Every structure is written in structure tokens, then in C-alpha cells.
All heavy atoms as an XYZ file, in Angstrom:
686
protein
N      14.506     -2.128    -14.961
C      13.427     -2.520    -14.071
C      12.204     -2.990    -14.860
O      11.499     -3.851    -14.429
C      13.085     -1.363    -13.149
C      14.209     -0.987    -12.172
S      14.898     -2.425    -11.354
C      14.329     -2.187     -9.711
N      11.927     -2.300    -15.958
C      10.777     -2.677    -16.783
C      10.957     -4.092    -17.297
O       9.947     -4.867    -17.378
C      10.590     -1.714    -17.955
O      10.300     -0.432    -17.457
N      12.191     -4.447    -17.700
C      12.403     -5.766    -18.177
C      12.144     -6.829    -17.117
O      11.555     -7.865    -17.387
C      13.845     -5.906    -18.702
N      12.518     -6.508    -15.887
C      12.270     -7.451    -14.774
C      10.730     -7.609    -14.615
O      10.257     -8.751    -14.382
C      12.846     -6.926    -13.485
C      14.351     -6.996    -13.394
C      14.837     -6.345    -12.108
C      14.883     -8.420    -13.503
N      10.020     -6.534    -14.660
C       8.549     -6.614    -14.487
C       7.912     -7.381    -15.668
O       7.017     -8.233    -15.445
C       7.947     -5.243    -14.371
N       8.332     -7.133    -16.876
C       7.701     -7.754    -18.023
C       7.996     -9.262    -18.106
O       7.183    -10.039    -18.573
C       8.182     -7.065    -19.320
C       7.696     -5.664    -19.529
C       8.381     -5.029    -20.725
C       6.187     -5.666    -19.712
N       9.158     -9.683    -17.661
C       9.526    -11.092    -17.680
C       8.998    -11.878    -16.491
O       8.994    -13.121    -16.509
C      11.050    -11.276    -17.733
O      11.615    -10.758    -16.549
C      11.626    -10.597    -18.956
N       8.541    -11.184    -15.488
C       8.084    -11.873    -14.290
C       9.219    -12.078    -13.259
O       8.944    -12.634    -12.158
N      10.389    -11.729    -13.583
C      11.544    -11.915    -12.697
C      11.401    -11.048    -11.482
O      11.930    -11.398    -10.391
C      12.847    -11.575    -13.444
N      10.668     -9.940    -11.518
C      10.460     -9.099    -10.369
C       9.794     -9.862     -9.258
O      10.068     -9.679     -8.091
C       9.697     -7.858    -10.753
N       8.817    -10.722     -9.588
C       8.122    -11.488     -8.594
C       9.037    -12.471     -7.887
O       8.932    -12.716     -6.704
C       6.918    -12.189     -9.191
C       5.786    -11.277     -9.490
C       4.604    -12.008     -9.941
N       3.597    -11.066    -10.373
C       2.407    -11.379    -10.741
N       2.029    -12.646    -10.766
N       1.545    -10.509    -11.073
N       9.929    -13.045     -8.666
C      10.880    -13.987     -8.065
C      11.831    -13.302     -7.110
O      12.248    -13.896     -6.109
C      11.725    -14.672     -9.176
C      10.917    -15.565    -10.094
C      11.808    -16.122    -11.238
C      10.298    -16.746     -9.339
N      12.169    -12.021     -7.387
C      13.104    -11.313     -6.550
C      12.397    -10.490     -5.473
O      13.118     -9.787     -4.676
C      13.984    -10.418     -7.445
N      11.139    -10.494     -5.445
C      10.362     -9.583     -4.527
C      10.772     -9.731     -3.086
O      10.861     -8.695     -2.406
C       8.870     -9.874     -4.683
N      10.952    -10.911     -2.593
C      11.312    -11.069     -1.217
C      12.601    -10.367     -0.824
O      12.831    -10.060      0.339
C      11.334    -12.543     -0.775
O      12.420    -13.182     -1.484
N      13.449    -10.140     -1.806
C      14.754     -9.471     -1.553
C      14.751     -8.016     -1.917
O      15.675     -7.285     -1.522
C      15.827    -10.216     -2.340
C      16.020    -11.606     -1.859
C      17.087    -12.294     -2.686
N      17.019    -13.691     -2.424
C      17.907    -14.565     -2.788
N      18.914    -14.206     -3.485
N      17.760    -15.833     -2.510
N      13.788     -7.567     -2.732
C      13.825     -6.235     -3.219
C      12.674     -5.349     -2.764
O      12.718     -4.134     -2.977
C      13.846     -6.196     -4.717
O      12.636     -6.839     -5.203
C      15.036     -6.882     -5.288
N      11.673     -5.872     -2.132
C      10.445     -5.071     -1.866
C      10.543     -4.243     -0.555
O       9.704     -3.446     -0.305
C       9.223     -5.933     -1.855
C       9.136     -6.903     -0.662
C       7.842     -7.665     -0.726
N       7.938     -8.809      0.154
C       7.144     -9.869      0.020
N       6.275     -9.930     -0.946
N       7.316    -10.877      0.827
N      11.542     -4.448      0.261
C      11.639     -3.713      1.481
C      10.838     -4.397      2.565
O      10.245     -5.459      2.426
N      10.756     -3.719      3.743
C      10.083     -4.286      4.913
C       8.596     -4.024      4.908
O       7.807     -4.795      5.437
C      10.675     -3.720      6.195
C      12.166     -4.004      6.373
C      12.701     -3.312      7.652
C      12.458     -5.478      6.426
N       8.191     -2.890      4.287
C       6.757     -2.546      4.328
C       6.511     -1.224      3.700
O       7.387     -0.651      3.061
N       5.268     -0.780      3.859
C       4.864      0.472      3.263
C       3.820      1.148      4.128
O       3.111      0.458      4.872
C       4.278      0.251      1.882
N       3.730      2.436      3.972
C       2.693      3.241      4.659
C       1.902      3.925      3.564
O       2.513      4.627      2.747
C       3.294      4.288      5.656
C       4.061      3.584      6.751
C       2.162      5.151      6.242
C       4.844      4.516      7.653
N       0.620      3.645      3.466
C      -0.264      4.194      2.473
C      -1.111      5.298      3.117
O      -1.727      5.102      4.109
C      -1.161      3.133      1.832
C      -0.429      1.937      1.261
C      -1.417      0.947      0.727
C       0.573      2.349      0.198
N      -1.186      6.486      2.469
C      -1.905      7.592      3.061
C      -3.035      8.024      2.083
O      -2.801      8.115      0.868
C      -0.964      8.777      3.258
C      -1.651     10.001      3.783
S      -0.662     11.502      3.602
C      -0.536     11.657      1.838
N      -4.167      8.305      2.628
C      -5.281      8.875      1.873
C      -5.880     10.024      2.712
O      -5.933      9.934      3.927
C      -6.308      7.875      1.530
N      -6.353     11.028      2.058
C      -7.009     12.135      2.794
C      -8.529     11.908      2.867
O      -9.111     12.170      3.877
C      -6.686     13.481      2.137
C      -5.310     13.935      2.448
N      -4.987     14.622      3.583
C      -4.163     13.821      1.718
C      -3.715     14.916      3.585
N      -3.165     14.417      2.496
N      -9.089     11.376      1.818
C     -10.518     11.138      1.781
C     -10.815      9.845      1.041
O     -10.191      9.573     -0.008
C     -11.303     12.247      1.057
C     -11.198     13.592      1.715
N     -11.926     13.928      2.855
C     -10.467     14.700      1.380
C     -11.619     15.136      3.149
N     -10.749     15.631      2.317
N     -11.735      9.101      1.576
C     -12.267      7.894      0.879
C     -13.786      8.202      0.684
O     -14.539      8.226      1.660
C     -12.092      6.615      1.660
C     -12.695      5.413      0.865
C     -10.628      6.374      1.937
N     -14.157      8.491     -0.530
C     -15.567      8.790     -0.820
C     -15.823      8.622     -2.328
O     -14.931      8.654     -3.115
C     -15.880     10.221     -0.373
C     -15.064     11.318     -0.993
C     -15.402     12.639     -0.352
N     -14.484     13.690     -0.783
C     -14.293     14.809     -0.115
N     -15.021     15.057      0.920
N     -13.466     15.733     -0.571
N     -17.100      8.458     -2.670
C     -17.450      8.332     -4.052
C     -17.084      9.541     -4.813
O     -17.013     10.672     -4.297
C     -18.988      8.131     -4.035
C     -19.301      7.712     -2.660
C     -18.265      8.289     -1.741
N     -16.782      9.397     -6.104
C     -16.427     10.484     -6.989
C     -17.644     11.468     -7.147
O     -18.719     10.986     -7.461
C     -15.966     10.002     -8.357
O     -14.872      9.132     -8.131
C     -15.541     11.108     -9.221
N     -17.358     12.684     -6.904
C     -18.399     13.746     -7.115
C     -17.763     14.878     -7.880
O     -16.662     15.342     -7.501
C     -18.905     14.282     -5.738
O     -19.390     13.170     -4.960
C     -19.969     15.283     -5.896
N     -18.430     15.334     -8.895
C     -17.940     16.459     -9.668
C     -18.118     17.767     -8.869
O     -19.206     18.054     -8.371
C     -18.687     16.616    -11.018
N     -17.029     18.479     -8.680
C     -17.038     19.766     -8.010
C     -16.416     20.786     -8.909
O     -15.441     20.525     -9.628
C     -16.260     19.670     -6.701
C     -16.887     18.682     -5.704
C     -15.946     18.629     -4.477
N     -16.320     17.539     -3.600
C     -15.777     16.262     -3.698
N     -14.930     15.991     -4.635
N     -16.145     15.341     -2.877
N     -16.922     21.990     -8.811
C     -16.370     23.103     -9.675
C     -14.926     23.437     -9.294
O     -14.061     23.617    -10.159
C     -17.206     24.366     -9.544
C     -18.613     24.156    -10.125
C     -19.342     25.426    -10.110
N     -18.909     26.138    -11.297
C     -19.483     27.252    -11.680
N     -20.482     27.780    -11.030
N     -19.063     27.889    -12.753
N     -14.652     23.495     -8.010
C     -13.289     23.805     -7.536
C     -12.876     22.639     -6.603
O     -13.512     22.426     -5.603
C     -13.280     25.092     -6.781
C     -11.924     25.485     -6.248
C     -10.915     25.902     -7.128
C     -11.620     25.435     -4.929
C      -9.695     26.229     -6.706
C     -10.391     25.782     -4.464
C      -9.380     26.190     -5.345
N     -11.864     21.918     -6.998
C     -11.461     20.751     -6.263
C      -9.953     20.555     -6.298
O      -9.430     19.625     -6.883
C     -12.173     19.504     -6.830
C     -12.198     18.341     -5.847
O     -11.692     18.506     -4.700
O     -12.709     17.275     -6.219
N      -9.187     21.500     -5.631
C      -7.750     21.436     -5.765
C      -7.096     20.201     -5.050
O      -5.975     19.828     -5.395
C      -7.296     22.742     -5.019
C      -8.403     23.021     -4.086
C      -9.656     22.579     -4.760
N      -7.803     19.522     -4.141
C      -7.247     18.368     -3.492
C      -7.769     17.090     -4.006
O      -7.671     16.044     -3.387
C      -7.541     18.466     -1.990
C      -6.752     19.618     -1.362
O      -5.605     19.913     -1.726
N      -7.392     20.319     -0.429
N      -8.312     17.076     -5.215
C      -8.935     15.901     -5.785
C      -7.921     14.719     -5.834
O      -8.295     13.565     -5.698
C      -9.443     16.225     -7.197
C      -9.907     15.040     -8.000
C     -11.281     14.657     -7.553
N     -11.774     13.569     -8.389
C     -11.738     12.276     -8.052
N     -11.271     11.900     -6.942
N     -12.167     11.384     -8.881
N      -6.683     15.030     -6.105
C      -5.644     14.006     -6.242
C      -5.401     13.292     -4.906
O      -4.844     12.188     -4.859
C      -4.364     14.609     -6.781
C      -3.425     13.533     -7.236
C      -3.671     15.487     -5.768
C      -2.289     13.991     -8.094
N      -5.906     13.819     -3.809
C      -5.712     13.245     -2.509
C      -6.847     12.318     -2.136
O      -6.880     11.784     -1.015
C      -5.515     14.319     -1.454
C      -4.314     15.247     -1.681
C      -4.318     16.347     -0.607
C      -3.016     14.491     -1.681
N      -7.823     12.130     -2.947
C      -9.016     11.329     -2.698
C      -8.935      9.986     -3.436
O      -8.353      9.883     -4.485
C     -10.303     12.026     -3.190
C     -10.629     13.251     -2.465
C     -11.914     13.872     -2.996
O     -12.589     13.289     -3.876
O     -12.279     14.973     -2.527
N      -9.533      8.982     -2.752
C      -9.723      7.699     -3.445
C     -11.150      7.254     -3.217
O     -11.819      7.737     -2.305
C      -8.750      6.628     -2.906
C      -8.912      6.363     -1.399
C      -7.323      6.976     -3.261
C      -8.095      5.220     -0.881
N     -11.627      6.419     -4.125
C     -12.989      5.891     -3.986
C     -12.988      4.658     -3.113
O     -11.987      3.993     -2.965
C     -13.584      5.552     -5.334
O     -12.845      4.493     -5.923
C     -13.585      6.759     -6.296
N     -14.151      4.274     -2.531
C     -14.232      3.063     -1.769
C     -13.849      1.847     -2.618
O     -13.217      0.900     -2.111
C     -15.741      3.015     -1.343
C     -16.137      4.450     -1.288
C     -15.379      5.108     -2.457
N     -14.209      1.861     -3.910
C     -13.852      0.711     -4.765
C     -12.349      0.641     -4.952
O     -11.835     -0.469     -5.011
C     -14.593      0.922     -6.148
C     -16.055      0.907     -6.123
C     -16.698      2.242     -5.752
O     -16.021      3.234     -5.498
N     -18.005      2.212     -5.571
N     -11.677      1.738     -5.091
C     -10.227      1.728     -5.218
C      -9.608      1.199     -3.958
O      -8.674      0.385     -4.000
C      -9.701      3.129     -5.584
C      -8.197      3.166     -5.752
C      -7.644      2.753     -6.966
C      -7.369      3.598     -4.723
C      -6.273      2.768     -7.153
C      -5.982      3.570     -4.900
C      -5.449      3.170     -6.104
N     -10.065      1.628     -2.813
C      -9.528      1.160     -1.529
C      -9.721     -0.384     -1.417
O      -8.861     -1.107     -1.004
C     -10.240      1.861     -0.345
C      -9.745      1.405      1.025
C      -8.237      1.583      1.231
C     -10.508      2.134      2.080
N     -10.904     -0.836     -1.783
C     -11.146     -2.320     -1.765
C     -10.170     -3.047     -2.703
O      -9.647     -4.100     -2.310
C     -12.596     -2.631     -2.224
C     -13.631     -2.328     -1.161
O     -13.278     -2.167      0.040
O     -14.801     -2.234     -1.565
N      -9.942     -2.480     -3.842
C      -8.975     -3.135     -4.806
C      -7.568     -3.131     -4.220
O      -6.851     -4.169     -4.321
C      -9.002     -2.377     -6.120
N      -7.162     -2.013     -3.614
C      -5.815     -1.979     -3.022
C      -5.664     -2.981     -1.883
O      -4.704     -3.712     -1.828
C      -5.533     -0.561     -2.514
C      -4.283     -0.516     -1.645
C      -5.338      0.403     -3.646
N      -6.689     -3.021     -1.015
C      -6.588     -3.984      0.114
C      -6.580     -5.430     -0.396
O      -5.845     -6.278      0.142
C      -7.791     -3.769      1.073
C      -7.772     -2.421      1.800
C      -9.027     -2.291      2.676
C      -6.505     -2.296      2.656
N      -7.331     -5.714     -1.427
C      -7.305     -7.052     -2.013
C      -5.964     -7.400     -2.564
O      -5.419     -8.521     -2.377
N      -5.331     -6.491     -3.265
C      -4.008     -6.730     -3.833
C      -2.938     -6.859     -2.763
O      -2.075     -7.696     -2.823
C      -3.612     -5.608     -4.813
C      -2.253     -5.783     -5.349
C      -2.005     -4.921     -6.526
N      -2.366     -5.675     -7.720
C      -2.295     -5.210     -8.920
N      -1.937     -3.976     -9.136
N      -2.583     -5.939     -9.962
N      -3.049     -6.010     -1.759
C      -2.070     -6.097     -0.618
C      -2.176     -7.446      0.034
O      -1.111     -8.132      0.283
C      -2.378     -4.944      0.391
C      -1.775     -5.206      1.740
C      -1.905     -3.612     -0.141
N      -3.370     -7.943      0.304
C      -3.499     -9.253      0.948
C      -3.036    -10.387      0.041
O      -2.371    -11.308      0.439
C      -4.975     -9.462      1.353
C      -5.410     -8.625      2.519
C      -6.863     -8.803      2.786
C      -7.334     -7.899      3.907
N      -8.747     -8.072      4.165
N      -3.376    -10.264     -1.266
C      -2.956    -11.268     -2.220
C      -1.448    -11.409     -2.342
O      -0.920    -12.477     -2.543
C      -3.564    -10.948     -3.641
C      -3.269    -11.996     -4.663
C      -3.938    -11.542     -6.003
C      -3.582    -12.612     -7.066
N      -4.187    -12.219     -8.362
N      -0.830    -10.268     -2.193
C       0.701    -10.283     -2.272
C       1.354    -10.655     -0.971
O       2.594    -10.662     -0.883
C       1.158     -8.914     -2.687
C       0.649     -8.493     -4.064
C       1.747     -8.526     -5.037
N       1.216     -8.282     -6.406
C       1.864     -7.668     -7.323
N       3.015     -7.141     -7.050
N       1.338     -7.505     -8.515
N       0.569    -11.008      0.035
C       1.136    -11.482      1.288
C       1.513    -10.445      2.319
O       2.177    -10.763      3.303
N       1.088     -9.196      2.148
C       1.398     -8.194      3.104
C       0.454     -8.316      4.310
O      -0.756     -8.659      4.172
C       1.227     -6.765      2.496
C       2.347     -6.345      1.579
C       2.473     -6.910      0.316
C       3.305     -5.450      2.017
C       3.505     -6.537     -0.529
C       4.320     -5.083      1.152
C       4.425     -5.604     -0.091
O       5.435     -5.263     -0.948
N       0.936     -7.973      5.466
C       0.119     -7.978      6.695
C      -0.265     -6.513      6.903
O       0.579     -5.605      6.896
C       0.913     -8.494      7.845
C       0.178     -8.495      9.123
C       0.976     -9.003     10.343
O       2.155     -9.368     10.114
O       0.491     -8.996     11.458
N      -1.514     -6.263      7.174
C      -1.994     -4.912      7.463
C      -1.896     -4.694      8.972
O      -2.449     -5.492      9.746
C      -3.461     -4.734      6.990
C      -3.522     -4.920      5.443
C      -3.972     -3.346      7.369
C      -4.914     -4.932      4.898
N      -1.127     -3.677      9.340
C      -0.895     -3.375     10.810
C      -1.236     -1.957     11.074
O      -1.271     -1.117     10.174
C       0.587     -3.666     11.151
C       1.553     -2.719     10.441
C       0.954     -5.143     10.897
C       2.980     -2.769     10.940
N      -1.489     -1.596     12.377
C      -1.747     -0.219     12.718
C      -0.452      0.626     12.609
O       0.669      0.092     12.785
C      -2.222     -0.282     14.155
C      -1.968     -1.699     14.669
C      -1.638     -2.550     13.503
N      -0.652      1.850     12.371
C       0.490      2.771     12.206
C       1.452      2.778     13.440
O       2.651      2.821     13.275
C       0.030      4.190     11.882
C       1.110      5.218     11.547
C       1.899      4.761     10.283
C       0.516      6.558     11.313
N       0.852      2.683     14.599
C       1.701      2.717     15.790
C       2.469      1.511     15.986
O       3.410      1.425     16.841
C       0.913      3.114     17.084
C      -0.191      2.103     17.379
O      -0.389      1.132     16.594
O      -0.892      2.282     18.423
N       2.241      0.426     15.221
C       3.033     -0.808     15.314
C       4.245     -0.795     14.370
O       5.088     -1.711     14.426
C       2.156     -2.000     15.005
N       4.334      0.224     13.546
C       5.412      0.262     12.513
C       6.810      0.308     13.172
O       7.688     -0.504     12.758
C       5.230      1.422     11.539
C       6.464      1.604     10.648
C       3.984      1.138     10.651
N       7.068      1.165     14.165
C       8.421      1.196     14.734
C       8.885     -0.170     15.292
O       9.999     -0.604     14.996
C       8.333      2.244     15.879
C       7.231      3.104     15.414
C       6.247      2.228     14.764
N       7.997     -0.848     15.993
C       8.372     -2.181     16.529
C       8.580     -3.147     15.430
O       9.516     -3.999     15.486
C       7.275     -2.661     17.511
N       7.781     -3.053     14.383
C       7.959     -4.002     13.257
C       9.244     -3.773     12.529
O       9.902     -4.770     12.123
C       6.774     -3.768     12.299
C       6.680     -4.765     11.203
C       6.489     -6.193     11.784
N       6.336     -7.141     10.704
C       5.168     -7.581     10.241
N       4.062     -7.159     10.817
N       5.115     -8.391      9.294
N       9.707     -2.542     12.434
C      10.962     -2.237     11.779
C      12.144     -2.768     12.615
O      13.205     -3.129     12.044
C      11.132     -0.748     11.550
C      10.198     -0.184     10.498
C      10.322      1.349     10.477
C      10.434     -0.741      9.153
N      12.001     -2.826     13.916
C      13.054     -3.343     14.786
C      13.019     -4.842     14.980
O      13.971     -5.409     15.516
C      12.960     -2.625     16.157
C      13.221     -1.119     16.126
C      12.939     -0.503     17.509
C      14.670     -0.773     15.704
N      11.930     -5.478     14.629
C      11.721     -6.929     14.881
C      12.739     -7.720     14.064
O      13.158     -7.391     12.963
C      10.337     -7.328     14.477
N      13.161     -8.862     14.652
C      14.062     -9.761     14.020
C      13.425    -10.508     12.859
O      14.073    -10.845     11.874
C      14.658    -10.735     15.053
N      12.151    -10.839     12.994
C      11.419    -11.596     11.991
C      10.928    -10.626     10.897
O      10.050     -9.894     11.099
C      10.237    -12.334     12.602
C       9.461    -13.149     11.576
O      10.019    -13.404     10.476
O       8.331    -13.519     11.869
N      11.544    -10.711      9.720
C      11.198     -9.850      8.619
C      10.741    -10.645      7.408
O      10.935    -10.248      6.297
C      12.372     -8.937      8.281
C      12.770     -8.078      9.421
C      13.930     -7.204      9.051
N      14.196     -6.290     10.176
C      15.009     -5.282     10.119
N      15.654     -5.082      9.020
N      15.183     -4.532     11.173
N      10.102    -11.762      7.679
C       9.715    -12.627      6.601
C       8.417    -12.176      5.863
O       8.235    -12.467      4.718
C       9.527    -14.086      7.102
O       8.502    -14.069      8.153
C      10.779    -14.658      7.624
N       7.598    -11.469      6.565
C       6.321    -11.008      5.914
C       6.282     -9.491      5.905
O       6.373     -8.857      6.947
C       5.136    -11.534      6.759
C       3.797    -11.297      6.055
C       2.730    -12.082      6.701
N       1.461    -11.771      6.073
C       0.255    -11.944      6.554
N       0.200    -12.433      7.798
N      -0.820    -11.668      5.851
N       6.113     -8.897      4.749
C       6.035     -7.423      4.663
C       4.748     -6.884      5.259
O       3.769     -7.659      5.381
C       6.142     -7.139      3.142
C       5.552     -8.329      2.550
C       5.955     -9.472      3.429
N       4.747     -5.617      5.598
C       3.561     -5.035      6.210
C       3.135     -3.809      5.420
O       3.857     -3.236      4.633
C       3.872     -4.634      7.659
C       4.853     -3.492      7.802
C       4.462     -2.160      7.709
C       6.175     -3.793      7.974
C       5.414     -1.155      7.796
C       7.109     -2.763      8.091
C       6.685     -1.460      7.998
N       1.872     -3.430      5.665
C       1.315     -2.224      5.180
C       0.566     -1.559      6.309
O      -0.244     -2.215      6.989
C       0.331     -2.450      3.964
C      -0.456     -1.223      3.667
C       1.110     -2.846      2.729
N       0.763     -0.276      6.538
C      -0.037      0.539      7.497
C      -0.795      1.580      6.679
O      -0.289      2.077      5.693
C       0.882      1.180      8.512
N      -1.991      1.809      7.087
C      -2.879      2.779      6.341
C      -3.078      4.015      7.241
O      -3.320      3.882      8.423
C      -4.198      2.149      6.020
C      -4.161      0.837      5.243
C      -5.518      0.197      5.240
C      -3.669      1.062      3.851
N      -3.050      5.185      6.660
C      -3.421      6.413      7.373
C      -4.485      7.154      6.559
O      -4.455      7.129      5.337
C      -2.187      7.314      7.561
O      -1.751      7.853      6.311
C      -1.054      6.630      8.244
N      -5.345      7.752      7.268
C      -6.434      8.547      6.667
C      -6.450      9.916      7.401
O      -6.809      9.969      8.537
C      -7.768      7.851      6.785
C      -7.800      6.550      6.155
C      -7.538      5.362      6.851
C      -8.105      6.384      4.775
C      -7.522      4.146      6.236
C      -8.074      5.143      4.173
C      -7.827      4.048      4.877
N      -5.947     10.912      6.718
C      -5.877     12.267      7.311
C      -7.084     13.081      7.092
O      -7.709     13.000      6.058
C      -4.664     12.997      6.735
C      -3.337     12.220      7.006
O      -3.318     11.438      7.975
O      -2.399     12.390      6.213
């Protein structure tokens, strides 16, 4: 798989290998703050990181859809454009 990524062949095969979509989950979106005890730090992302992810998702041609639209999208006959749903718990 690394060889595919390094040669650029992964992009050529993306429409056949990337699946129908993805669900991205975050617990908190907030600026980084140093805390003495922060066991859930790994579940946080910064606003800048979220912006970067959304930019990359759009650039790669994914459609951002609401989570409740995922079941219908999985059953849809038209699977030409992948989707991303976001959840914030």
C-alpha cells in the first residue's frame, strides 16, 4: 500500500478503492489549552485542524452530508461521489 501511495497510483485507483464514504467524529473543537489533567485530549481537535480537514475533504471531491442522510446514501444507486458525515459528541 505504501508503494501505491508513493507512486501516486493510489489516486488513480481511488474511485475503486476508497469506499462509499466516511463518518468523522470529534468530541471537542476548541483551541489548544494546557491542562494538568486531560485524559480525553486525544478526542479534541482545534478549529484550524477542522478547517484543514474540511478543505481536504472538499478538494478530494467528497460531499459533506448530515449524519441522518447516511443510510439513504448507502442504499442509493448513484455512488459516483463519496460522502463525509461529521459528528460532534
